[in-house]
C-alpha positions as CSV (number, residue, x, y, z in Angstrom):
1,M,91.4,134.7,113.9
2,F,90.4,133.2,110.5
3,R,92.9,134.8,108.3
4,V,94.7,132.6,105.9
5,G,97.4,133.0,103.2
6,A,100.7,134.7,104.0
7,Q,100.0,134.9,107.7
8,S,99.1,131.3,108.1
9,A,100.6,128.1,106.9
10,G,97.3,126.3,107.3
11,K,94.9,125.3,104.5
12,I,91.5,126.7,103.9
13,K,89.1,124.5,106.0
14,V,85.7,123.8,104.5
15,V,83.0,122.0,106.5
16,R,80.4,120.6,104.2
17,V,77.0,119.7,105.7
18,I,74.3,117.5,104.0
19,A,71.3,116.0,105.7
20,R,71.9,112.4,104.4
21,L,74.0,110.4,102.0
22,N,71.1,108.8,100.3
23,I,71.3,107.5,96.8
24,G,70.9,110.6,94.6
25,G,72.5,113.7,93.1
26,P,73.2,115.7,96.2
27,A,75.1,112.9,97.9
28,I,77.2,112.2,94.7
29,H,77.8,116.0,94.4
30,V,79.1,116.4,98.0
31,T,81.3,113.3,97.7
32,N,82.9,114.6,94.5
33,L,83.6,118.0,96.1
34,T,84.9,116.6,99.4
35,A,87.3,114.3,97.5
36,G,88.1,116.6,94.6
37,L,89.1,120.0,96.1
38,D,92.8,120.7,95.7
39,P,94.3,119.1,98.8
40,N,97.2,121.6,98.7
41,R,94.8,124.4,99.4
42,F,91.7,123.0,101.0
43,E,91.0,120.7,104.0
44,S,87.5,119.3,103.7
45,L,85.3,117.8,106.4
46,L,82.0,116.2,105.4
47,V,79.1,116.1,108.0
48,T,76.0,114.1,107.4
49,G,72.9,112.8,109.1
50,T,71.0,109.5,108.6
51,E,69.0,108.2,105.7
52,N,65.3,107.7,105.7
53,P,63.9,104.2,105.2
54,G,64.1,102.8,101.7
55,E,66.4,105.6,100.4
56,G,69.6,103.6,100.1
57,S,73.0,104.9,101.1
58,L,76.2,106.1,99.4
59,L,78.2,106.0,102.6
60,D,80.3,103.1,101.3
61,A,81.1,105.1,98.1
62,A,82.3,108.0,100.2
63,L,84.5,105.7,102.4
64,A,85.9,104.1,99.2
65,R,87.2,107.6,98.2
66,G,88.9,108.2,101.5
67,I,86.2,110.3,103.0
68,R,85.5,109.8,106.7
69,P,82.2,111.7,107.3
70,V,81.2,112.9,110.7
71,V,77.7,111.4,111.3
72,I,75.3,113.3,113.5
73,P,72.3,110.9,113.7
74,E,69.9,113.7,114.8
75,I,70.2,115.4,111.4
76,V,67.2,113.9,109.5
77,G,66.0,115.1,106.2
78,E,62.4,116.1,107.0
79,A,60.8,119.5,106.5
80,S,59.6,119.6,110.2
81,L,61.1,120.9,113.4
82,K,61.4,118.3,116.3
83,P,63.4,118.2,119.6
84,R,66.2,116.2,117.9
85,D,66.9,119.3,115.7
86,V,68.0,121.2,118.8
87,T,70.4,118.3,119.6
88,A,71.7,118.4,116.0
89,L,72.1,122.2,116.1
90,I,74.1,122.0,119.3
91,A,76.3,119.2,117.9
92,L,77.0,121.3,114.7
93,Y,77.8,124.4,116.8
94,R,80.3,122.5,118.9
95,L,81.9,120.9,115.8
96,M,82.3,124.3,114.1
97,R,83.8,125.9,117.3
98,T,86.3,123.0,117.4
99,E,87.2,122.9,113.7
100,R,87.2,126.7,113.1
101,P,86.5,126.5,109.4
102,Q,86.8,129.5,107.1
103,I,83.9,128.2,105.0
104,V,80.7,126.2,105.9
105,H,78.9,125.0,102.8
106,T,75.5,123.4,103.3
107,H,73.4,121.2,100.9
108,T,69.7,120.2,101.1
109,A,67.0,121.9,103.1
110,K,67.4,120.6,106.6
111,A,71.2,120.7,106.5
112,G,70.8,124.3,105.1
113,F,68.7,125.3,108.1
114,L,70.7,123.7,110.9
115,G,74.1,124.2,109.3
116,R,73.7,127.9,108.4
117,L,72.3,128.7,111.8
118,A,75.1,126.8,113.6
119,A,77.8,128.5,111.4
120,R,76.6,132.0,112.3
121,L,76.3,131.2,116.0
122,A,79.9,129.8,115.8
123,G,81.2,132.9,114.0
124,V,82.2,131.2,110.8
125,P,83.2,134.0,108.3
126,I,81.8,132.5,105.1
127,V,78.5,130.6,104.7
128,V,77.4,129.1,101.4
129,H,74.3,127.1,100.6
130,T,73.5,125.0,97.5
131,Y,69.9,124.5,96.3
132,H,69.9,121.2,94.4
133,G,66.2,121.8,93.9
134,H,63.8,123.3,96.4
135,L,60.7,122.7,98.5
136,L,59.1,126.0,97.6
137,H,56.4,124.3,95.5
138,G,55.2,120.8,94.7
139,Y,55.9,119.1,98.0
140,Y,53.6,120.4,100.7
141,G,50.3,122.2,101.3
142,P,49.8,126.0,100.9
143,M,50.4,126.9,104.6
144,K,53.5,124.8,105.1
145,T,54.9,126.0,101.7
146,R,54.4,129.7,102.7
147,L,56.2,129.0,106.0
148,L,59.1,127.3,104.2
149,R,59.4,130.3,101.8
150,R,59.6,132.8,104.7
151,M,62.2,130.6,106.5
152,E,64.4,130.4,103.3
153,R,64.3,134.2,103.0
154,A,65.5,134.6,106.6
155,L,68.2,132.0,106.0
156,A,69.3,133.8,102.8
157,R,70.1,136.9,104.9
158,M,72.7,135.0,106.9
159,T,74.3,133.4,103.8
160,D,77.2,135.0,101.9
161,R,76.4,133.2,98.6
162,I,73.6,131.0,97.4
163,I,74.3,128.4,94.6
164,A,71.6,127.1,92.3
165,V,72.3,124.1,90.1
166,S,70.4,125.6,87.1
167,E,69.1,128.9,85.8
168,Q,65.6,127.8,86.4
169,V,66.3,127.0,90.0
170,K,67.8,130.5,90.3
171,A,64.7,132.0,88.6
172,D,62.5,130.2,91.1
173,L,64.5,131.5,94.1
174,V,64.4,135.0,92.8
175,G,60.7,134.7,92.0
176,Y,59.8,133.5,95.5
177,G,61.8,136.4,97.0
178,V,64.4,134.1,98.6
179,A,67.4,136.4,97.5
180,R,68.4,139.0,95.0
181,P,69.8,137.7,91.7
182,E,73.3,139.0,92.4
183,K,73.5,136.9,95.5
184,I,72.8,133.7,93.6
185,S,75.5,131.9,91.5
186,V,74.5,129.2,89.0
187,I,77.0,126.3,89.2
188,P,75.8,123.1,87.4
189,L,76.4,119.7,88.8
190,G,79.5,117.8,88.0
191,F,80.1,114.0,87.8
192,D,82.5,111.4,86.7
193,L,80.8,110.6,83.4
194,E,83.4,108.4,81.9
195,P,81.7,105.1,82.9
196,F,78.5,106.3,81.1
197,L,80.3,107.8,78.1
198,N,81.9,104.4,77.5
199,S,79.0,102.3,78.4
200,A,78.1,101.1,74.9
201,A,80.3,98.1,75.4
202,D,77.8,96.7,78.0
203,R,74.8,96.9,75.7
204,G,72.6,93.9,75.9
205,A,73.8,92.7,79.3
206,F,70.9,94.2,81.3
207,Q,68.2,92.9,78.9
208,R,69.7,89.4,79.0
209,E,69.7,89.6,82.8
210,L,66.0,90.5,82.7
211,G,65.3,87.6,80.3
212,L,64.0,89.9,77.6
213,G,64.1,88.9,73.9
214,N,65.9,90.8,71.2
215,G,62.8,92.6,70.1
216,A,61.9,94.1,73.5
217,R,61.7,97.9,73.8
218,L,62.7,98.9,77.3
219,V,61.4,102.1,78.9
220,G,62.9,103.0,82.3
221,I,62.8,105.4,85.3
222,V,65.6,105.7,87.8
223,G,65.5,107.2,91.3
224,R,63.7,107.2,94.6
225,V,60.2,105.9,94.6
226,F,59.0,109.0,96.4
227,P,56.0,111.3,95.9
228,I,57.8,114.2,94.2
229,K,59.2,111.7,91.5
230,N,55.6,110.9,90.5
231,H,56.0,107.2,89.5
232,R,52.2,107.1,89.3
233,L,52.4,109.3,86.2
234,F,55.1,107.0,84.7
235,L,52.9,103.9,85.2
236,D,49.8,105.6,83.8
237,A,51.8,106.6,80.7
238,A,53.3,103.0,80.6
239,A,49.8,101.5,80.5
240,Q,48.9,103.7,77.4
241,V,52.2,102.8,75.7
242,A,51.7,99.1,76.4
243,G,48.3,99.2,74.7
244,E,49.9,100.4,71.5
245,E,53.4,98.8,71.6
246,G,53.3,95.1,72.2
247,H,57.0,94.7,72.7
248,A,57.3,97.5,75.3
249,R,58.6,96.6,78.7
250,F,59.1,98.9,81.7
251,V,61.7,99.0,84.4
252,V,61.7,100.9,87.7
253,V,65.2,101.2,89.1
254,G,65.3,102.4,92.7
255,D,63.3,102.0,95.9
256,G,61.4,104.0,98.5
257,I,58.4,104.4,100.6
258,L,55.9,104.3,97.7
259,R,57.2,101.1,96.1
260,P,54.5,98.8,97.5
261,E,51.8,101.3,96.4
262,M,53.3,101.6,92.9
263,E,53.5,97.8,92.5
264,A,49.8,97.7,93.4
265,H,49.1,100.5,90.9
266,A,50.8,98.5,88.2
267,R,48.5,95.5,89.0
268,R,45.4,97.7,88.9
269,L,46.5,99.0,85.5
270,G,46.9,95.4,84.2
271,I,50.6,95.9,83.3
272,A,52.2,94.1,86.3
273,D,53.6,91.4,84.0
274,R,55.3,94.1,81.9
275,V,56.8,96.2,84.7
276,I,60.0,95.2,86.6
277,F,60.9,96.7,89.9
278,T,64.7,96.1,90.4
279,G,65.3,98.0,93.7
280,W,68.6,100.0,94.0
281,R,71.3,99.1,91.6
282,H,75.0,100.2,91.6
283,D,75.7,99.2,88.0
284,L,73.8,102.0,86.2
285,P,76.4,102.3,83.4
286,R,75.3,98.8,82.5
287,I,71.6,99.7,82.6
288,Y,71.3,102.9,80.5
289,P,72.6,101.4,77.2
290,D,69.8,98.9,77.2
291,L,67.0,101.5,77.8
292,D,65.3,102.8,74.6
293,V,63.9,105.7,76.7
294,L,64.6,107.1,80.1
295,V,61.6,108.9,81.7
296,V,61.7,111.6,84.3
297,S,58.1,112.1,85.5
298,S,58.8,114.4,88.5
299,R,56.5,117.2,89.8
300,N,59.6,119.3,90.6
301,E,63.4,118.8,90.0
302,G,66.6,120.7,90.3
303,T,68.8,118.9,87.8
304,P,68.1,115.1,87.9
305,V,71.2,113.0,87.9
306,S,69.4,110.1,86.1
307,A,68.8,112.3,83.1
308,I,72.4,113.5,82.9
309,E,73.7,109.9,83.2
310,A,71.3,108.6,80.6
311,M,72.2,111.5,78.2
312,A,75.9,110.7,78.8
313,S,75.1,107.1,77.8
314,G,73.4,108.2,74.6
315,C,69.9,107.2,75.9
316,P,67.0,109.5,74.8
317,V,65.2,111.2,77.7
318,V,61.5,112.1,77.9
319,A,60.8,114.4,80.9
320,T,58.3,116.7,82.4
321,R,58.8,120.4,81.8
322,V,59.6,121.2,85.5
323,G,62.4,122.8,87.5
324,G,65.8,122.6,85.9
325,L,64.9,120.2,83.1
326,P,64.3,122.8,80.5
327,D,67.8,124.1,81.2
328,L,69.1,120.6,80.6
329,I,67.1,119.3,77.7
330,D,66.7,121.1,74.3
331,D,63.3,119.9,73.4
332,G,63.3,117.9,70.2
333,K,67.1,117.9,69.9
334,T,68.6,116.4,73.0
335,G,65.4,115.0,74.5
336,C,61.7,115.5,74.8
337,L,59.8,117.7,77.3
338,V,56.1,117.3,78.1
339,P,53.7,119.0,80.5
340,S,53.6,117.8,84.1
341,E,50.7,115.5,85.2
342,N,49.8,114.7,81.6
343,A,50.0,111.0,81.0
344,P,48.7,111.1,77.4
345,A,51.4,113.6,76.4
346,L,54.1,111.6,78.2
347,A,52.9,108.3,76.5
348,A,52.8,110.0,73.1
349,A,56.4,111.3,73.5
350,I,57.6,107.9,74.5
351,L,55.9,106.3,71.5
352,R,57.5,108.8,69.1
353,V,61.0,107.9,70.4
354,L,60.3,104.2,70.2
355,R,58.9,104.4,66.7
356,D,61.7,106.4,65.1
357,P,65.0,104.7,66.0
358,D,67.0,106.9,63.7
359,A,65.7,110.1,65.3
360,A,66.2,108.6,68.7
361,H,69.8,107.8,67.9
362,R,70.5,111.3,66.7
363,M,68.9,112.6,69.9
364,G,71.0,110.4,72.0
365,E,74.2,111.5,70.2
366,A,73.3,115.2,70.6
367,A,72.5,114.7,74.3
368,Q,75.8,112.9,74.9
369,A,77.8,115.7,73.2
370,Q,76.0,118.3,75.3
371,V,76.6,116.8,78.7
372,R,80.1,115.5,78.0
373,E,81.8,118.8,79.1
374,R,79.0,120.7,80.7
375,F,78.7,118.3,83.7
376,R,82.3,117.2,84.1
377,V,83.4,116.9,87.7
378,E,86.6,118.8,86.9
379,R,84.5,121.8,85.8
380,L,82.5,121.6,89.0
381,I,85.6,121.6,91.2
382,G,87.1,124.5,89.3
383,D,83.9,126.5,89.7
384,L,83.7,125.9,93.4
385,E,87.4,126.6,94.1
386,G,87.0,129.8,92.1
387,L,83.9,130.8,94.1
388,Y,85.6,130.0,97.4
389,T,88.6,132.1,96.4
390,E,86.3,135.0,95.4
391,L,84.5,135.0,98.7
392,L,87.7,134.8,100.7
393,E,89.1,137.8,98.8
394,E,85.9,139.7,99.5
395,K,86.4,139.1,103.2
396,G,90.1,140.1,103.0
397,M,91.1,136.6,104.1
398,L,93.3,135.6,101.2
399,A,96.8,136.9,100.8
400,P,98.6,136.9,97.4
401,M,100.5,133.8,96.5
402,A,104.2,134.1,96.2
403,V,105.4,133.4,92.6
404,R,108.6,131.3,92.4
405,P,111.2,133.3,90.4
406,R,112.7,130.2,88.9
407,S,109.4,129.1,87.5
408,Q,108.7,132.6,86.1
409,A,112.1,132.6,84.5
410,L,111.5,129.3,82.8
411,K,108.1,130.4,81.7
412,R,109.5,133.6,80.1
413,G,112.3,131.8,78.4
414,F,109.8,129.3,76.9
415,D,107.6,132.2,75.7
416,L,110.5,133.9,74.1
417,L,111.7,130.8,72.3
418,L,108.3,129.6,71.1
419,S,107.1,133.0,70.0
420,S,110.4,133.6,68.0
421,V,110.0,130.2,66.2
422,G,106.3,130.8,65.7
423,L,106.8,134.2,64.1
424,L,109.4,132.8,61.7
425,L,107.3,129.7,60.7
426,S,104.0,131.5,60.4
427,A,105.2,134.3,58.1
428,P,103.6,132.7,55.0
429,L,100.4,132.2,56.9
430,W,100.2,135.9,57.8
431,A,100.3,136.7,54.1
432,I,97.5,134.2,53.3
433,V,95.2,135.4,56.1
434,A,95.9,139.1,55.4
435,A,94.9,138.5,51.7
436,A,91.7,136.7,52.7
437,V,90.6,139.4,55.1
438,K,91.3,142.2,52.5
439,L,89.5,140.3,49.7
440,Q,86.5,139.7,52.0
441,D,85.3,143.4,52.0
442,G,88.3,145.6,51.3
443,G,88.5,146.8,54.9
444,P,91.6,146.9,57.2
445,V,93.5,143.7,57.7
446,F,94.2,144.3,61.4
447,F,92.0,145.3,64.3
448,P,93.8,147.2,67.2
449,Q,92.7,147.0,70.8
450,E,93.9,148.4,74.1
451,R,94.0,145.6,76.7
452,W,94.7,145.1,80.4
453,G,98.1,143.7,81.1
454,Q,100.0,142.5,84.2
455,H,99.5,144.8,87.2
456,Q,96.9,146.8,85.2
457,R,99.4,148.1,82.7
458,R,97.8,148.9,79.4
459,F,99.2,147.6,76.1
460,R,98.0,147.4,72.5
461,V,97.4,144.2,70.6
462,H,96.6,143.7,66.9
463,K,94.3,140.9,65.7
464,F,93.3,139.9,62.2
465,R,90.0,141.6,61.7
466,T,87.0,139.1,61.9
467,M,84.1,141.6,62.0
468,M,82.7,144.1,59.5
469,P,84.8,147.4,59.5
470,D,82.0,149.4,61.2
471,A,81.1,146.7,63.8
472,G,82.3,148.6,66.9
473,T,80.8,151.4,68.9
474,A,83.0,154.4,69.6
475,G,85.0,153.8,72.7
476,V,83.3,150.5,73.5
477,S,84.1,146.9,72.4
478,V,81.2,144.4,72.4
479,Q,82.1,140.8,72.5
480,A,80.7,138.6,69.7
481,T,77.8,136.4,70.4
482,E,76.5,133.2,68.8
483,D,75.5,133.8,65.1
484,D,76.7,137.4,65.5
485,P,75.9,139.1,62.1
486,R,78.9,141.4,62.5
487,V,81.3,138.5,62.0
488,T,82.4,137.9,58.4
489,R,82.6,134.5,56.7
490,V,86.4,134.7,56.8
491,G,86.1,135.8,60.4
492,W,84.2,132.7,61.5
493,V,87.0,130.5,60.1
494,L,89.7,132.6,61.8
495,R,87.8,132.5,65.1
496,A,87.2,128.7,65.0
497,T,90.9,128.1,64.5
498,A,92.1,131.0,66.6
499,L,94.2,132.3,63.7
500,D,92.8,135.8,64.4
501,E,95.1,135.8,67.5
502,L,98.2,135.1,65.5
503,P,99.6,138.7,65.6
504,Q,99.6,138.5,69.4
505,L,102.8,136.4,69.0
506,L,104.5,139.8,68.9
507,N,103.0,140.7,72.3
508,I,104.4,137.5,73.7
509,W,107.8,138.1,72.2
510,K,107.8,141.6,73.7
511,G,106.9,140.2,77.2
512,E,103.5,141.9,77.3
513,M,101.7,138.5,77.2
514,S,102.4,134.9,77.7
515,F,101.2,131.8,75.9
516,V,99.3,130.7,79.0
517,G,97.4,133.0,81.4
518,P,94.1,134.7,81.9
519,R,92.6,136.2,78.8
520,A,93.9,139.7,78.0
521,L,90.7,141.7,78.5
522,P,90.0,144.6,76.2
523,I,89.5,147.9,78.0
524,N,85.9,149.0,78.0
525,E,84.6,145.7,76.6
526,R,81.0,144.7,77.2
527,Q,80.4,141.0,77.2
528,G,77.1,141.5,75.4
529,R,75.3,138.4,76.8
530,E,74.7,139.1,80.5
531,K,71.1,138.7,81.6
532,S,71.5,141.7,83.9
533,A,73.2,145.0,83.1
534,D,76.8,144.8,82.1
535,V,79.2,145.4,84.9
536,P,82.7,146.8,84.2
537,D,85.4,144.2,84.5
538,E,87.2,146.2,87.1
539,K,84.1,145.8,89.4
540,I,84.0,142.0,89.2
541,P,85.6,140.2,92.1
542,G,88.9,138.7,91.2
543,F,89.9,141.3,88.6
544,Q,92.9,142.5,90.5
545,E,94.3,139.1,91.4
546,R,94.0,137.7,87.8
547,L,96.3,140.6,86.7
548,R,99.1,139.4,89.0
549,V,100.3,137.3,86.1
550,R,100.8,138.1,82.4
551,P,97.7,137.6,80.3
552,G,97.8,134.7,77.9
553,L,96.6,133.5,74.5
554,T,95.2,130.4,76.1
555,G,94.4,129.3,79.6
556,I,92.0,127.3,81.8
557,A,89.1,129.7,81.2
558,Q,89.7,129.8,77.4
559,I,89.8,126.0,77.3
560,F,87.3,124.7,79.9
561,A,84.8,127.5,80.5
562,P,81.6,127.2,78.3
563,R,81.7,129.9,75.6
564,D,78.7,131.9,76.8
565,V,79.1,131.9,80.6
566,S,79.4,135.2,82.5
567,R,82.6,137.1,83.0
568,R,82.3,136.5,86.7
569,R,82.5,132.7,86.2
570,K,85.4,133.0,83.8
571,F,87.3,134.9,86.4
572,R,87.0,131.9,88.7
573,Y,88.8,129.8,86.1
574,D,91.4,132.5,85.8
575,L,91.9,132.6,89.6
576,L,92.3,128.8,89.6
577,Y,95.2,129.2,87.1
578,V,96.8,132.0,89.1
579,R,96.9,129.8,92.2
580,R,97.9,126.5,90.5
581,Q,100.3,127.9,87.8
582,S,103.3,125.8,87.0
583,F,105.4,125.1,83.9
584,L,103.9,121.6,83.5
585,L,100.4,123.0,83.7
586,D,101.3,125.5,81.0
587,L,102.6,122.7,78.7
588,R,99.4,120.7,79.2
589,L,97.2,123.7,78.4
590,I,99.3,124.5,75.3
591,L,98.9,121.0,74.0
592,L,95.2,121.1,74.6
593,S,95.0,124.4,72.7
594,F,96.8,122.9,69.7
595,W,94.3,120.1,69.7
596,I,91.3,122.5,69.8
597,T,92.9,124.6,67.0
598,F,93.4,121.5,64.9
599,R,89.8,120.6,65.3
600,G,88.5,124.1,64.6
601,A,86.5,124.0,67.9
602,W,87.3,127.3,69.6
603,E,83.8,128.8,68.8
604,R,81.8,125.8,70.1
605,R,79.3,126.8,72.7
606,E,79.9,123.8,75.0
607,G,82.9,121.4,75.1
608,K,85.8,122.1,72.8
609,F,87.4,118.6,72.9
């Protein structure tokens, strides 16, 4: 009934359910996914409820991107069960029986409860839920929290895959017994960061709007004025900063049920004349460049969007060490982390940033470089398309894509021509590299490996040796890790520029490889950086499908996947290439690869360009 692929001309239908499109990370996330999934493969339907008072709405932003959400008013984002939830459940069930989606993907707690239950009742084959954070501590009293944990465990049993937005959120879910580690995938958020990366041109505009002089130091907090965000802690720290830094001013961007209470608290602290409450703003790329510090004072967080946006803008972030924030911020390098509920520690960190502009600038630059690639919306969409493909394959619902013979002939002709030219022109370079490798330690110049080829055929490659001669274990290849002592000095240069791969031009010329495709995996290679026990490549979902095409020197995974992510996640990038392959895509990936090689950026842990 739900089979797609060769037996059906229809697209893969995804129903995405979120409790409300209030201003915040989850609403931005689902909007990006609904609008961004490949329209040639996926048909997306967004279902939402209604916002709570004071939260603001991103419905207009969704409409502007061509999304027409189905609004079920009875879906309300509250951690309580009321008669309207039964009405919402029935409405969701009827919608899913009518739409017949292959995948239902829920976001946020109430939507996760109602959406997953309705999906199972309606017989939907694949159910996915994303934890953007969680309610398992920090929100409610002990009895309600225990009840919520038990409910989440029950819901996890009817979920095919759980997504956490950070490693810390995954660790929390495992720690509270919600699900086993292997059932939880970590997929970081993804956003259109270009307006923030290019926001320096707007510097000064927001401070002029506020009427602040050139010497003012502006400390801000952005988000819902809601208990979990702990604006009280921000204001308590602000009072201490104000007592030591006469030019400090404070801005609260956002709104919510606690705004009147926080305005009264500022008056009690005697800093009302130095704190500005702006309400919701839709010009955040104009605001972050004028903040000297952004503060995240939350009691609990998944991955706060305000911190990512500030970092993309080059604004230093001081945050509490909760939830996913330690995964986002490298303390002392890309921001500052302080204990939760500790106003003196928060104030001290803010003052350190304000009093050392040079260090703050370096911190902002490092933060911007970190988030530039890690939180790109294109990476998010690729990760989700890969995950959906993996789950469809596991259910036997995805038939192989037909490969166009003309396209394959063009690809092979291009490979043959370019590899022939490359072998001729690179001959002098072979001699130079070979001499450098030999002079390094007197060991062999080449390193042979058996690798998996198209349709699981085995073939042999030779690479210029980059590790010490005795680096390997008999019969097993262990992939290099960051600062790996086995890699020689010459080897680091070859790896950064990909010159160690130069001999594989022969494999391309012989037709065993292509310039573009999934990485040619060594047989019996261990990745060497998995948190759990290594799993053979053949056991990872997607292994068979990625071998339907020739392996390549470069590809989507090699270019866009962060260096140290798991093999399972890299396979999702490979499957994205298998399903989108075209000659024009190959040309684009080759050009990007030349640019990365020119910059010597292949060994970077995050973005390569």
